Backbone as a ProteinNet text record, in pm:
[ID]
protein_1_A
[PRIMARY]
MTKKEVLQSFCNVLIEKYGKEKATELIIYYMIEEINSIRQEHRLQPLKVDPILAKVAEDYAQYLADNNHYSHKDLQGKTPTDRAKKAGYK
[TERTIARY]
-2524.4	-2478.4	-2596.8	-2576.2	-2683.7	-2702.6	-2815.4	-2839.8	-2731.3	-2689.7	-2584.9	-2454.1	-2419.3	-2296.4	-2304.1	-2421.1	-2440.5	-2423.8	-2485.9	-2475	-2330.4	-2261.3	-2120.8	-2035.5	-2059.7	-1985	-2012.5	-2137.3	-2175.6	-2104.7	-2105	-2037.8	-1887.7	-1827.7	-1683.5	-1647.7	-1730.5	-1706.4	-1713.3	-1815.1	-1827	-1708.2	-1664.2	-1550	-1423.8	-1400.7	-1282.4	-1285.1	-1403.5	-1415.3	-1413.4	-1483	-1503.7	-1438	-1388.2	-1337.9	-1450.2	-1412.4	-1510.3	-1614.5	-1569.4	-1663.2	-1769.7	-1727.4	-1823.1	-1909	-1850.3	-1926.9	-2037.8	-2006.3	-2107.1	-2222.4	-2190.6	-2295.4	-2382.9	-2320.5	-2395	-2484.6	-2432.7	-2511.8	-2634.1	-2613.7	-2726.6	-2828.6	-2780.4	-2869.7	-2952.6	-2885.4	-2956.5	-3058.4	-3021.9	-3114.2	-3239.4	-3220.3	-3333.5	-3421.3	-3359.2	-3436.5	-3522.1	-3464.7	-3538.8	-3652.1	-3622.5	-3725.5	-3839	-3804.9	-3908.7	-3989.5	-3928.1	-4002	-4110.6	-4074	-4170.5	-4277.1	-4234.9	-4331.1	-4430.8	-4382.2	-4469.9	-4575.3	-4536.7	-4632.3	-4745.3	-4717.1	-4816.3	-4874.7	-4851.5	-4902.7	-4859.5	-4734.6	-4676.8	-4581.5	-4564.7	-4473	-4328.8	-4246.5	-4105.9	-4029.1	-3926.6	-3835.8	-3731.9	-3682.8	-3575.7	-3465.1	-3342.1	-3228	-3209.5	-3203.3	-3174.8	-3025	-2955.9	-2810.2	-2761.7	-2836.1	-2795	-2803.4	-2916.9	-2932.7	-2836	-2809.7	-2713.6	-2575.6	-2534.4	-2403.6	-2398.8	-2506.1	-2513.8	-2500.9	-2570.4	-2566.3	-2427.3	-2367.6	-2233.9	-2131.2	-2138.2	-2045.5	-2064.9	-2190.6	-2216.5	-2173.1	-2189	-2141.7	-1991.2	-1919.6	-1775	-1742.8	-1818.4	-1801.7	-1820.1	-1923.8	-1950.7	-1833.1	-1783.2	-1670.9	-1545.5	-1518.8	-1398.9	-1400.4	-1520	-1533.3	-1580.8	-1597.1	-1646.9	-1771	-1860.8	-1982	-2100.8	-2200.4	-2313.8	-2444	-2491.7	-2614.9	-2665.7	-2794.6	-2848.1	-2797.8	-2769.7	-2714.5	-2563	-2496.2	-2350.5	-2304.4	-2175	-2119.8	-2152.3	-2193.8	-2234.8	-2387.1	-2457.3	-2602.4	-2680.4	-2611.9	-2679.6	-2753.3	-2871.3	-2958.1	-2947.2	-3006.3	-3008.4	-3072.1	-3176.5	-3241.1	-3144.7	-3069.8	-2970.4	-2868.4	-2820	-2718.6	-2775.1	-2898.2	-2961.4	-2980.7	-3029.7	-3050.5	-2917.8	-2814.1	-2682.5	-2630.1	-2665.3	-2621.1	-2706	-2813	-2897.3	-3023.2	-3055.5	-3177	-3297.1	-3401	-3524	-3643.6
-6590.1	-6511.1	-6429.3	-6300.9	-6215.4	-6237.6	-6191.3	-6200.5	-6127.9	-6014.2	-5937.1	-6016.5	-6082	-6162.2	-6282.2	-6345	-6457.5	-6411.5	-6299.2	-6245.4	-6208.7	-6148.2	-6111.3	-6235.7	-6339.6	-6465.1	-6525.4	-6525.6	-6577.4	-6499.5	-6368.3	-6284	-6311.5	-6324.7	-6351.8	-6485.1	-6586	-6717.4	-6705.4	-6634.2	-6616.9	-6540.1	-6437.5	-6358.5	-6444.7	-6522.6	-6609.4	-6713.5	-6766.5	-6874	-6822.5	-6710.4	-6665.5	-6532.3	-6460.2	-6325.9	-6224.2	-6099.1	-5995	-5972.3	-5967.1	-5936.1	-6044.5	-6169.3	-6279	-6293.8	-6273.9	-6282.3	-6177.1	-6057.2	-5951.1	-5992.6	-6049	-6096.6	-6202.8	-6295.1	-6401	-6346.6	-6252.3	-6193.1	-6121.9	-6045.8	-5977.2	-6079	-6185.7	-6289.9	-6349.3	-6386.5	-6445	-6346.8	-6221.1	-6120.7	-6108.7	-6099.1	-6086.9	-6211.4	-6328.7	-6453.2	-6453.6	-6411.7	-6409.6	-6306.8	-6189.7	-6086	-6134.8	-6197.2	-6244.3	-6359.3	-6439	-6544.2	-6483.9	-6380.4	-6310.8	-6241	-6176.7	-6109.4	-6210.7	-6330.1	-6432.5	-6474.8	-6485.1	-6520.1	-6418.5	-6295.3	-6187.6	-6157.5	-6249.8	-6240.3	-6111.4	-6073.9	-5957.7	-6003.7	-5921.3	-5952.3	-5955	-6040	-6044.8	-5920.1	-5888.6	-5779.8	-5833.6	-5746.2	-5781.9	-5678.1	-5722.9	-5631.9	-5567.3	-5435	-5362.4	-5336.3	-5383.6	-5369.5	-5224.5	-5135.7	-4994	-4936.7	-4958.7	-4905.4	-4971	-5098.7	-5167.9	-5105.4	-5074.7	-5012.9	-4872.4	-4795	-4660.4	-4668.8	-4762.5	-4778.4	-4821.5	-4915.1	-4962.2	-4848.7	-4774.1	-4661.5	-4555.9	-4528.8	-4426	-4472.9	-4600.4	-4653.5	-4633	-4656.2	-4634.5	-4486.6	-4400.7	-4255.5	-4212.8	-4266.2	-4232.4	-4273.4	-4393.8	-4442.2	-4358.9	-4328	-4252	-4110.2	-4052.4	-3913.3	-3897	-4009.6	-4004.7	-3915.6	-3938.8	-3856.3	-3951	-3928.3	-4018.8	-3941.4	-3932.3	-3861.6	-3911.9	-3898	-3932.7	-3834.8	-3712.8	-3612.7	-3614.3	-3605.2	-3599.6	-3458.5	-3438.2	-3310	-3196.5	-3232.1	-3131.2	-3112.9	-3184.6	-3171.8	-3263.8	-3355.3	-3448.5	-3554.9	-3591.7	-3688.3	-3826.1	-3928.7	-4060.5	-4056.4	-3977.8	-3964.6	-3904.6	-3802.9	-3743	-3846.8	-3927.3	-4026.7	-4136.2	-4177.2	-4279.4	-4228.3	-4106.5	-4048.9	-4037.3	-3992.2	-3978.6	-4113.5	-4220.9	-4356.1	-4416	-4346.6	-4395.3	-4465.9	-4463.6	-4526.9	-4441.3	-4507.6	-4433.5	-4487.5
-4387.7	-4500.2	-4553.9	-4575	-4625.8	-4776.3	-4829.3	-4973	-5050.9	-5000.3	-5066.1	-5071	-4962.4	-4957.4	-5051.9	-5059.2	-5150.4	-5294.5	-5327.9	-5463.6	-5496.3	-5401.9	-5423.5	-5445.6	-5368	-5385.5	-5522.8	-5562.5	-5693.5	-5804.7	-5794.9	-5894.6	-5898.1	-5782.3	-5775.2	-5839.7	-5818.3	-5879.4	-6031.5	-6081.5	-6226.4	-6284.1	-6214.4	-6261.5	-6264.7	-6159.9	-6155.2	-6266.7	-6293.5	-6391.9	-6535.6	-6562	-6699.3	-6734.9	-6636	-6661.6	-6645.9	-6627.1	-6593.3	-6703.5	-6828.3	-6937.1	-6953.8	-6962.4	-6977.5	-6852.7	-6735	-6610.4	-6608.7	-6656.1	-6661.9	-6752	-6868.2	-6959.5	-6892.6	-6822.6	-6755.1	-6644.6	-6567.4	-6458.6	-6515	-6622.2	-6685.9	-6735.2	-6798.4	-6848.2	-6733.5	-6623.7	-6510.2	-6449.6	-6442.7	-6388.3	-6475.9	-6605.8	-6698	-6691.7	-6686.6	-6675.4	-6548.4	-6436.7	-6309.7	-6314.4	-6365.4	-6377.9	-6466.8	-6579.5	-6670.8	-6613.4	-6528.7	-6460.6	-6371.1	-6298.9	-6212	-6296.2	-6406.1	-6494.8	-6552	-6589.4	-6644.8	-6543.3	-6416.1	-6310.1	-6301.5	-6341	-6336.4	-6474.3	-6566.5	-6703.9	-6774.5	-6752.1	-6818.1	-6927.5	-7027.9	-7137.4	-7085.3	-7142.4	-7099.3	-7141.5	-7063.9	-7099.6	-7196.3	-7281.9	-7374.7	-7360.4	-7368.4	-7361.1	-7497.8	-7499.6	-7622.3	-7627.8	-7731.2	-7734.4	-7735.2	-7797.5	-7798.5	-7658.1	-7591.9	-7456.4	-7358.3	-7378.8	-7291.3	-7303.6	-7425.3	-7447.5	-7388.3	-7405.7	-7347.6	-7196	-7134.9	-6988.6	-6942.1	-7013.2	-6976.8	-6986.8	-7095.5	-7113.4	-7005.4	-6970.5	-6869.5	-6730.6	-6702.8	-6574.4	-6561.4	-6670.4	-6668.7	-6651.4	-6718.9	-6705.5	-6559.3	-6495.8	-6355.2	-6266.6	-6289.6	-6209.3	-6234.6	-6360.4	-6395.4	-6339.9	-6329.4	-6287.4	-6143.1	-6072.5	-5935.2	-5927.5	-6021.3	-6037.3	-6041.4	-5961	-5953.5	-5967.1	-6090.8	-6122.4	-6256.9	-6281.1	-6412.8	-6518	-6477.4	-6569.1	-6558.8	-6675.8	-6672.5	-6636.6	-6632.3	-6590.2	-6687.7	-6810.3	-6908.1	-6910.6	-6822	-6812.5	-6905.1	-6974.1	-7064.9	-6984.1	-7033.5	-6965.9	-7030.5	-6967.9	-7031.6	-7171.1	-7187.1	-7317.5	-7419.4	-7377.5	-7467.2	-7512.5	-7417.4	-7450.9	-7541.9	-7517.9	-7601.1	-7743.7	-7757.9	-7891.7	-7966.6	-7897.3	-7959.6	-8010.3	-7940.2	-7977.7	-8090	-8129.2	-8238	-8194.9	-8066.4	-8018.6	-8054.9	-8104.4	-8141.7	-8068
[MASK]
++++++++++++++++++++++++++++++++++++++++++++++++++++++++++++++++++++++++++++++++++++++++++

């Protein structure tokens, strides 16, 4: 089984058990924990999830899927920075 297949199976189990929304939260949590474990080994500060940026990213991911558009810039030319500022991120 490839790493990708293992990860997909893990995600599917979480979705079946907790539903898509809670599974997404858990996956993000596990990813951040793993990243921070590696960062700690290299004496780097841990990453923290910013709720504003997380919401901007989640909304934009849905926008990309809905519009079959895959770019950092949206169809109106707005950038990630534009979207973050509009959401109140400073």
